[in-house]
MARZAMI-487821 format. One record per residue (C-alpha): residue number from 1; residue in one letter; x, y, z. Coordinates in Angstrom, 2 decimals. Example, Ala and Ser with C-alpha at 12.3 -4.5 7.8 and 13.67 -1.06 7.14 Angstrom:
BEGIN
PT   resi   resn        c1        c2        c3
PT      1      A     12.30     -4.50      7.80
PT      2      S     13.67     -1.06      7.14
This chain:
BEGIN
PT   resi   resn        c1        c2        c3
PT      1      M     -2.90    -29.38    173.02
PT      2      N     -2.76    -26.06    174.67
PT      3      V     -2.60    -22.24    173.47
PT      4      V      0.95    -22.46    173.38
PT      5      D      1.11    -25.28    170.99
PT      6      L     -1.51    -23.97    168.71
PT      7      I     -1.82    -20.11    168.70
PT      8      V      1.51    -18.95    170.13
PT      9      K      3.71    -21.24    167.94
PT     10      N      1.60    -20.22    164.71
PT     11      D      2.12    -16.62    165.63
PT     12      Y     -1.71    -15.79    166.13
PT     13      C     -1.50    -14.77    169.74
PT     14      I     -2.61    -11.15    170.50
PT     15      G     -1.01    -11.24    174.05
PT     16      C     -4.42    -10.34    175.89
PT     17      G     -3.46    -12.63    179.00
PT     18      V     -6.78    -13.87    179.47
PT     19      C     -5.71    -17.45    178.98
PT     20      A     -2.82    -17.03    181.85
PT     21      G     -5.31    -15.26    184.23
PT     22      V     -7.95    -18.17    184.25
PT     23      C     -5.64    -21.41    184.08
PT     24      P     -6.91    -23.52    186.62
PT     25      S     -3.42    -24.84    187.37
PT     26      N     -1.79    -21.74    187.15
PT     27      N      0.45    -23.29    184.56
PT     28      L      0.64    -20.29    182.27
PT     29      H      2.51    -16.84    182.81
PT     30      M      3.03    -14.01    180.58
PT     31      D      6.33    -12.84    179.12
PT     32      W      8.05    -11.03    176.39
PT     33      S      8.77    -12.89    173.21
PT     34      D     11.77    -12.07    171.09
PT     35      K      9.50    -10.15    168.83
PT     36      G      8.68     -7.58    171.48
PT     37      E      5.49     -9.06    172.13
PT     38      L      3.58    -10.59    175.20
PT     39      I      2.86    -14.12    175.05
PT     40      P      1.88    -17.02    177.29
PT     41      K      4.57    -19.43    178.24
PT     42      L      4.33    -22.73    179.91
PT     43      N      5.11    -23.29    183.83
PT     44      D      4.73    -26.96    183.76
PT     45      S      3.07    -29.62    181.64
PT     46      C     -0.68    -29.55    181.21
PT     47      K     -3.17    -31.67    182.81
PT     48      D     -4.94    -34.03    180.80
PT     49      K     -8.19    -33.04    179.09
PT     50      C     -7.90    -29.39    180.18
PT     51      S     -8.73    -27.11    177.26
PT     52      I     -9.71    -23.81    178.98
PT     53      C     -6.82    -21.60    177.42
PT     54      L     -8.02    -22.68    173.81
PT     55      D    -11.62    -22.05    175.05
PT     56      I    -11.22    -18.82    175.77
PT     57      C     -8.65    -17.54    173.15
PT     58      P     -9.97    -15.07    170.71
PT     59      F     -7.73    -16.45    168.07
PT     60      N     -8.91    -20.06    168.35
PT     61      N    -11.85    -21.43    166.26
PT     62      H    -15.13    -21.85    168.44
PT     63      P    -18.46    -23.24    167.78
PT     64      I    -19.77    -19.71    168.52
PT     65      N    -18.35    -16.36    167.34
PT     66      Q    -18.89    -12.70    168.10
PT     67      D    -22.39    -12.85    166.05
PT     68      D    -23.64    -15.59    168.24
PT     69      I    -22.61    -14.09    171.70
PT     70      A    -23.88    -10.36    170.66
PT     71      E    -27.35    -11.82    169.89
PT     72      S    -27.49    -13.66    173.48
PT     73      L    -26.46    -10.36    174.90
PT     74      Y    -28.36     -7.67    173.24
PT     75      A    -30.84     -9.00    170.56
PT     76      N    -33.87     -9.19    172.97
PT     77      I    -33.38     -5.66    174.53
PT     78      P    -36.17     -3.32    173.77
PT     79      N    -35.54     -0.77    170.76
PT     80      I    -32.31     -2.41    169.95
PT     81      N    -30.92     -1.61    166.34
PT     82      Y    -28.36     -3.56    164.24
PT     83      N    -25.70     -2.80    161.72
PT     84      E    -23.40     -4.89    159.69
PT     85      Y    -20.34     -3.30    161.05
PT     86      A    -21.37     -1.48    164.39
PT     87      G    -23.33     -4.62    165.62
PT     88      Y    -26.22     -4.33    168.01
PT     89      F    -26.63     -0.64    169.32
PT     90      L    -29.24      1.51    171.01
PT     91      N    -27.75      4.85    170.55
PT     92      C    -24.82      6.78    169.18
PT     93      Y    -23.41      9.92    170.53
PT     94      V    -20.74     12.37    169.78
PT     95      G    -19.31     14.91    172.37
PT     96      F    -16.56     15.59    174.88
PT     97      H    -15.72     16.17    178.46
PT     98      K    -17.05     19.53    179.79
PT     99      D    -13.81     20.07    181.74
PT    100      E    -11.48     21.29    179.15
PT    101      E     -8.31     20.25    181.16
PT    102      K     -9.64     16.56    181.34
PT    103      R    -10.64     16.79    177.79
PT    104      I     -7.10     17.86    176.52
PT    105      K     -5.58     15.04    178.79
PT    106      S     -7.79     12.31    177.39
PT    107      A     -7.50     10.53    174.12
PT    108      S    -10.27     11.97    171.75
PT    109      G    -12.74     13.87    173.74
PT    110      G    -12.59     12.25    177.08
PT    111      L    -15.96     10.54    177.34
PT    112      A    -14.33      7.09    177.83
PT    113      S    -12.73      8.36    180.94
PT    114      L    -16.05     10.25    182.00
PT    115      F    -17.91      7.17    181.68
PT    116      L    -15.66      4.99    184.02
PT    117      A    -15.38      7.92    186.47
PT    118      S    -19.52      8.13    186.62
PT    119      L    -19.70      4.57    187.23
PT    120      L    -17.56      4.91    190.42
PT    121      E    -19.20      8.14    191.34
PT    122      E    -22.80      6.80    190.99
PT    123      K    -21.59      3.39    192.68
PT    124      I    -22.76      1.39    189.54
PT    125      V    -19.58     -0.66    190.20
PT    126      D    -16.95     -0.95    193.01
PT    127      K    -13.96     -0.84    190.97
PT    128      I    -12.55     -0.13    187.28
PT    129      I    -10.10     -2.23    185.52
PT    130      C     -8.43     -0.14    182.89
PT    131      V     -4.74      0.36    181.50
PT    132      G     -2.25      2.71    182.90
PT    133      N      1.39      3.39    183.84
PT    134      F      1.28      1.52    187.41
PT    135      G      5.22      1.55    187.80
PT    136      N      5.79     -1.93    186.61
PT    137      E      9.63     -1.90    185.78
PT    138      D      9.36     -4.77    182.95
PT    139      R      6.28     -2.91    181.20
PT    140      M      5.68      0.48    180.50
PT    141      F      1.95      0.06    180.62
PT    142      D     -0.37     -2.71    182.40
PT    143      F     -3.95     -3.25    183.56
PT    144      G     -4.68     -2.22    186.87
PT    145      I     -7.56     -1.93    189.27
PT    146      L     -8.91      1.52    190.26
PT    147      N    -11.16      2.47    192.91
PT    148      D    -11.15      6.26    192.68
PT    149      P    -12.36      8.61    189.74
PT    150      N     -9.24     10.65    190.16
PT    151      E     -7.24      7.52    189.53
PT    152      V     -9.46      7.13    186.59
PT    153      Y     -8.45     10.36    185.06
PT    154      S     -4.76      9.79    185.83
PT    155      C     -4.85      6.64    183.21
PT    156      A     -6.64      8.88    180.52
PT    157      G     -4.81      8.72    177.34
PT    158      S     -3.75      6.08    174.63
PT    159      A     -1.45      3.35    175.09
PT    160      Y     -0.05      1.85    171.80
PT    161      Y      1.66     -0.74    173.67
PT    162      P      1.28     -4.61    174.44
PT    163      V     -0.63     -5.11    177.68
PT    164      E     -2.24     -8.21    179.32
PT    165      I     -4.87     -8.77    182.03
PT    166      S     -3.66    -12.20    183.66
PT    167      R     -2.75    -10.41    187.18
PT    168      V     -5.94     -8.67    187.40
PT    169      L     -8.20    -11.87    186.51
PT    170      K     -6.47    -13.87    189.08
PT    171      E     -6.83    -11.20    191.76
PT    172      I    -10.85    -11.36    190.84
PT    173      I    -11.05    -15.10    190.73
PT    174      K     -9.29    -15.44    194.25
PT    175      E    -10.85    -12.69    196.17
PT    176      K    -13.60    -13.31    198.64
PT    177      E    -15.55    -10.05    198.58
PT    178      Q    -18.59     -9.33    196.55
PT    179      L    -17.08     -6.63    194.55
PT    180      T    -18.21     -5.66    191.13
PT    181      Y    -16.15     -4.34    188.11
PT    182      A    -16.23     -2.56    185.13
PT    183      V    -13.53     -3.46    182.44
PT    184      I    -12.05     -1.39    179.39
PT    185      A    -10.14     -3.08    176.93
PT    186      L     -9.86     -3.66    173.03
PT    187      P    -12.20     -5.80    171.17
PT    188      C    -10.14     -8.83    171.15
PT    189      V     -9.73     -8.61    174.95
PT    190      V    -13.53     -8.33    174.99
PT    191      Y    -14.15    -11.45    173.20
PT    192      A    -11.79    -13.47    175.33
PT    193      L    -13.37    -12.17    178.45
PT    194      R    -16.97    -13.01    177.13
PT    195      L    -15.86    -16.51    176.52
PT    196      A    -14.03    -16.61    179.81
PT    197      M    -17.18    -15.46    181.64
PT    198      E    -19.14    -18.41    180.29
PT    199      K    -16.55    -20.78    181.76
PT    200      I    -16.08    -19.14    184.99
PT    201      P    -19.19    -18.19    186.75
PT    202      K    -17.62    -16.07    189.33
PT    203      L    -16.11    -13.74    186.38
PT    204      K    -19.35    -13.48    184.74
PT    205      K    -20.84    -12.56    188.39
PT    206      K    -18.32     -9.93    189.15
PT    207      I    -17.51     -8.23    185.77
PT    208      K    -20.79     -6.11    185.30
PT    209      I    -20.07     -3.66    182.54
PT    210      I    -17.48     -4.09    179.56
PT    211      A    -16.47     -1.14    177.66
PT    212      S    -14.34     -1.07    174.58
PT    213      L    -12.16      1.03    172.48
PT    214      T    -12.31      0.67    168.48
PT    215      C     -9.07     -0.76    167.42
PT    216      G     -7.32     -0.98    163.78
PT    217      Q     -4.20     -2.90    164.99
PT    218      L     -2.06     -3.39    167.82
PT    219      Q      1.94     -2.81    167.58
PT    220      N      4.73     -4.43    169.56
PT    221      R      7.00     -2.78    172.27
PT    222      Y      9.49     -2.39    169.45
PT    223      C      7.28      0.34    167.86
PT    224      T      7.18      2.60    171.32
PT    225      E     11.20      2.27    171.14
PT    226      L     11.57      3.38    167.64
PT    227      L      8.95      6.35    168.63
PT    228      A     11.14      7.39    171.55
PT    229      L     14.47      7.28    169.72
PT    230      E     12.84      9.37    166.97
PT    231      S     11.98     11.71    169.95
PT    232      G     15.67     11.60    171.04
PT    233      I     15.36      9.34    174.23
PT    234      K     17.56      6.00    174.13
PT    235      I     15.97      2.78    174.85
PT    236      D     17.71      1.93    178.18
PT    237      E     16.80      5.54    179.37
PT    238      L     13.06      5.29    178.55
PT    239      K     10.75      5.81    181.22
PT    240      K      7.44      7.08    179.80
PT    241      M      5.94      7.54    176.44
PT    242      D      3.07     10.15    175.53
PT    243      F      1.40      8.64    172.54
PT    244      R     -1.29     11.21    171.91
PT    245      R     -0.35     14.67    173.27
PT    246      K     -2.70     17.37    172.05
PT    247      S     -1.35     20.74    170.48
PT    248      P     -3.42     23.73    169.40
PT    249      K     -1.15     23.89    166.21
PT    250      N     -2.05     20.57    164.80
PT    251      S     -5.46     18.83    164.07
PT    252      A     -6.79     16.12    166.36
PT    253      A     -5.36     13.63    164.00
PT    254      N     -1.91     15.12    163.89
PT    255      F     -1.16     14.58    167.81
PT    256      L      2.22     14.49    169.09
PT    257      Q      4.24     11.72    170.49
PT    258      V      6.84     12.34    173.17
PT    259      A      9.15     10.31    175.19
PT    260      T     10.48     11.01    178.63
PT    261      D     13.62      9.46    180.34
PT    262      E     14.47      8.47    183.93
PT    263      N     15.30     11.96    184.87
PT    264      K     12.05     13.34    183.34
PT    265      N     13.81     14.93    180.47
PT    266      E     11.61     15.00    177.46
PT    267      G     12.51     14.27    173.88
PT    268      V     11.37     16.18    170.67
PT    269      P      7.63     15.99    170.01
PT    270      Q      7.11     14.09    166.88
PT    271      P      3.98     14.91    165.01
PT    272      N      1.98     11.60    164.17
PT    273      Q      1.42     12.39    160.56
PT    274      E      5.32     13.25    159.85
PT    275      L      6.79     10.08    161.32
PT    276      P      8.98      7.96    158.75
PT    277      F      7.27      5.77    156.37
PT    278      F      3.63      6.07    157.63
PT    279      L      4.20      3.54    160.44
PT    280      W      0.61      2.68    161.16
PT    281      H     -0.51      2.35    157.57
PT    282      Y      2.25      0.20    156.42
PT    283      H      1.90     -1.93    159.42
PT    284      F      5.54     -1.56    160.96
PT    285      F      5.65     -3.65    164.29
PT    286      K      2.13     -4.95    163.75
PT    287      Q      1.20     -8.00    165.81
PT    288      N      0.20    -11.12    163.24
PT    289      A     -3.05    -11.60    165.15
PT    290      C     -4.44     -8.30    164.04
PT    291      N     -4.27     -9.50    160.43
PT    292      Y     -7.22    -11.90    161.40
PT    293      C     -9.46     -9.59    163.43
PT    294      D    -12.75     -8.41    162.09
PT    295      D    -14.05     -6.80    164.98
PT    296      V    -13.81     -2.91    164.60
PT    297      F    -16.23     -1.66    167.06
PT    298      G    -15.81     -4.06    170.11
PT    299      E    -19.14     -5.60    169.37
PT    300      L    -19.52     -7.66    172.70
PT    301      A    -18.87     -4.67    174.88
PT    302      D    -22.02     -2.80    176.41
PT    303      V    -20.40      0.52    175.38
PT    304      T    -17.77      1.38    172.67
PT    305      F    -15.63      4.85    172.45
PT    306      M    -13.74      5.92    169.57
PT    307      D    -12.26      9.08    167.86
PT    308      A    -14.56     11.37    165.73
PT    309      W    -12.40     11.08    162.71
PT    310      L    -14.84     13.18    160.44
PT    311      P    -14.11     16.58    158.97
PT    312      E    -16.17     18.43    161.12
PT    313      Y    -14.63     17.30    164.13
PT    314      V    -11.16     16.47    163.49
PT    315      K     -9.96     20.21    163.15
PT    316      D    -10.74     20.61    166.66
PT    317      Y     -7.24     19.90    168.55
PT    318      K     -8.92     19.17    171.74
PT    319      G    -10.71     15.91    170.42
PT    320      T    -14.10     14.73    170.26
PT    321      S    -15.39     11.42    171.00
PT    322      L    -18.06      9.11    169.45
PT    323      V    -19.96      6.32    171.27
PT    324      I    -21.81      3.27    170.77
PT    325      T    -24.19      2.11    173.52
PT    326      R    -25.67     -1.25    173.56
PT    327      T    -27.51     -1.40    177.09
PT    328      P    -30.29      0.60    178.63
PT    329      L    -27.80      1.60    181.58
PT    330      T    -24.98      2.64    179.22
PT    331      A    -27.46      4.77    177.20
PT    332      K    -29.03      6.43    180.47
PT    333      I    -25.49      7.32    181.62
PT    334      L    -24.73      9.17    178.34
PT    335      K    -27.83     10.79    177.99
PT    336      K    -27.30     13.12    181.13
PT    337      W    -23.92     14.48    179.95
PT    338      Q    -23.60     17.90    178.75
PT    339      H    -21.60     18.64    175.35
PT    340      T    -22.96     15.36    174.27
PT    341      S    -25.61     14.73    171.53
PT    342      T    -27.09     11.75    169.19
PT    343      I    -25.59     11.02    165.92
PT    344      D    -26.63      8.60    163.33
PT    345      V    -24.84      5.34    163.20
PT    346      E    -23.81      5.97    159.54
PT    347      K    -21.62      8.75    160.73
PT    348      I    -20.00      6.41    163.19
PT    349      I    -19.34      3.86    160.27
PT    350      K    -17.99      6.79    158.16
PT    351      S    -15.47      7.78    160.84
PT    352      Q    -13.99      4.44    160.91
PT    353      S    -14.24      3.60    157.26
PT    354      G    -10.25      2.95    156.78
PT    355      V    -10.30      0.48    159.68
PT    356      I    -13.28     -1.28    158.39
PT    357      H    -11.50     -1.65    155.01
PT    358      K     -8.60     -3.17    156.71
PT    359      K    -10.62     -5.62    158.99
PT    360      R    -13.77     -6.38    157.03
PT    361      T    -12.37     -6.38    153.39
PT    362      L     -8.79     -6.93    153.28
PT    363      V     -9.03     -9.67    156.04
PT    364      K    -10.72    -11.50    153.38
PT    365      G     -7.81    -11.48    151.20
PT    366      R     -5.30    -12.38    154.18
PT    367      L     -7.58    -15.68    154.84
PT    368      Y     -7.18    -16.43    151.21
PT    369      K     -3.67    -16.27    151.44
PT    370      S     -3.73    -18.54    154.63
PT    371      T     -5.35    -21.24    152.77
PT    372      F     -2.27    -21.99    150.95
PT    373      S     -0.08    -22.45    154.23
PT    374      N     -1.24    -25.91    155.01
PT    375      Q     -1.07    -24.58    158.68
PT    376      F     -3.73    -23.76    161.39
PT    377      F     -5.26    -20.23    160.83
PT    378      P     -8.26    -18.63    162.72
PT    379      K    -11.52    -19.01    161.08
PT    380      K    -13.46    -15.64    160.85
PT    381      R    -17.14    -14.19    160.27
PT    382      V    -15.69    -13.24    156.89
PT    383      L    -14.62    -15.84    154.23
PT    384      P    -11.26    -16.16    152.23
PT    385      D    -11.96    -14.41    149.00
PT    386      K     -9.65    -14.68    145.99
PT    387      K    -10.92    -11.56    144.19
PT    388      I    -10.26     -9.56    147.37
PT    389      Y     -6.78    -10.92    147.48
PT    390      D     -5.89    -10.42    143.60
PT    391      K     -7.24     -6.94    143.85
PT    392      N     -5.14     -6.09    147.00
PT    393      K     -2.19     -8.55    146.53
PT    394      E      0.50     -6.01    146.38
PT    395      F     -0.48     -4.16    149.55
PT    396      I     -1.24     -7.52    151.60
PT    397      E      2.12     -8.99    150.63
PT    398      L      4.01     -5.52    151.13
PT    399      T      2.63     -5.14    154.55
PT    400      F      3.25     -8.65    155.57
PT    401      E      6.72     -8.15    154.55
PT    402      I      7.11     -4.87    156.41
PT    403      Q      5.49     -6.39    159.66
PT    404      K      8.22     -9.32    159.62
PT    405      L     11.12     -7.22    158.53
PT    406      S     10.74     -4.48    160.93
PT    407      K     10.54     -6.62    163.97
PT    408      K     13.46     -8.44    162.75
PT    409      K     15.78     -5.48    161.86
PT    410      W     15.00     -3.38    165.02
PT    411      I     16.70     -5.98    167.11
PT    412      K     19.96     -5.22    165.62
PT    413      Y     19.82     -1.22    166.20
PT    414      R     17.26     -0.71    169.04
PT    415      F     20.25      0.39    171.64
PT    416      N     21.73      2.64    168.91
PT    417      N     21.79      6.41    169.48
PT    418      S     19.47      7.09    166.37
PT    419      T     17.07      5.43    164.11
PT    420      D     19.34      6.14    161.08
PT    421      E     20.77      2.76    160.53
PT    422      F     17.42      1.04    161.01
PT    423      W     15.81      3.11    158.13
PT    424      N     19.03      2.89    156.10
PT    425      D     18.59     -1.11    156.51
PT    426      L     15.17     -0.90    154.94
PT    427      T     15.97      1.25    151.99
PT    428      R     14.93     -1.46    149.63
PT    429      I     11.29     -1.48    151.38
PT    430      N     11.05      2.19    151.62
PT    431      S     11.33      2.25    147.78
PT    432      R      8.78     -0.35    147.33
PT    433      I      6.44      1.99    149.62
PT    434      K      7.08      5.05    147.57
PT    435      R      6.53      3.24    144.24
PT    436      Y      3.20      1.72    145.60
PT    437      T      2.07      5.12    146.99
PT    438      K      2.92      6.73    143.47
PT    439      E      0.91      4.15    141.66
PT    440      G     -2.07      4.47    144.16
PT    441      K     -2.06      8.30    143.56
PT    442      L     -1.88      7.69    139.93
PT    443      Q     -4.76      5.46    139.75
PT    444      S     -6.67      7.81    142.10
PT    445      L     -6.02     10.69    139.24
PT    446      L     -7.27      8.42    136.72
PT    447      K    -10.33      7.48    138.14
PT    448      T    -11.21     11.23    139.24
PT    449      P    -12.72     12.23    135.64
PT    450      K    -14.83      9.14    135.35
PT    451      L    -16.30      9.69    138.76
PT    452      L    -17.04     13.43    137.85
PT    453      F    -18.45     12.45    134.58
PT    454      K    -20.95     10.01    136.07
PT    455      K    -21.75     12.32    138.72
PT    456      L    -22.67     14.92    136.20
PT    457      S    -24.57     12.50    134.07
PT    458      G    -26.71     11.39    137.10
PT    459      M    -25.44      7.90    137.06
PT    460      I    -24.38      8.17    140.80
């Protein structure tokens, strides 16, 4: 049994590439699936009794989970705190990069890029592993190794696109120099790296700091193609995608998405909040593994960065960062920066309340649905819950259907000159979304007088 047989075939692979990067027989390589997702594929038959690919897969079932690993990493640090959702933490911060140009170019407030650049400038690590556009013809974004702060800033910004880390891990394992690294990745990749570091001492020695970004879900590459075509750039001409261009006319949450072709011609900027069907909310092109993730804040990372989705910050189009530190070193670095101050962890939780609902509440309903499949599904820290499923059944079933249907339909229309035929083919789903949204608004209106009465009568 290997990761292809168990995880990929059951559609739980997130495509992180850690398995292919650490396979001792070099028997796995990462490639595109027909769903527009990166998956490991076998080069040859596996060796008997080798299970390392499954041992480090973040969506396999393990004898230890994120809570166990986090406890071993952080529980004994002096003055450490704990929150049910954020995990262990020393301090929480809010702020932005003092250089306005770097702040605007970055995702949120630019503190993640500043942190990584500082690690190089202060010689805390030798190199940085992060996601950027490194000229790979087959992949718009990829993990790369950087050793200059300016290179770090050139990779600033979000990449809502599948990436995998196998090539980088192979380089680290093979190299003979005693170099140290910092990695920034999504929570699922962080989990896989922590598992791999326990199996491969060389990785544990070399990876000195792990940073994470908060994550709600990951779409496949078809989503990027749709965004490009909405922007007016054909798929076979697409060269670059700017997922989060900031505009003084918009709030931080209504960033622009702009595609660029091979001749450096830009398409029409598409405001995030005006895209058809609310792509993210209704899980168009979502990778199935994300339905079974319960880590919002990268609980196994030494430091976590996210957007300040709070009323007092979101109006500033330049963006503002929130940060959770879990080690004395990362906390020390944050304390030195201008335009950065501490913030209560409850504010951090509030800023990501929608993602928490998705990954800590709705996941219980999805797990309950999976108990009837008679197939393997990942066990999580939360348990299957029939009440959650019954309460959210319509949304859960609707989004599962959208997830599958959007991938299937896009294959037919991806090389068209526009997205019109794709959306026309989804008319039935569009009607269901409109009906569900209308019913949700009506229920909200019905609840408002009851909540107001309770508040006035002192019941809440």
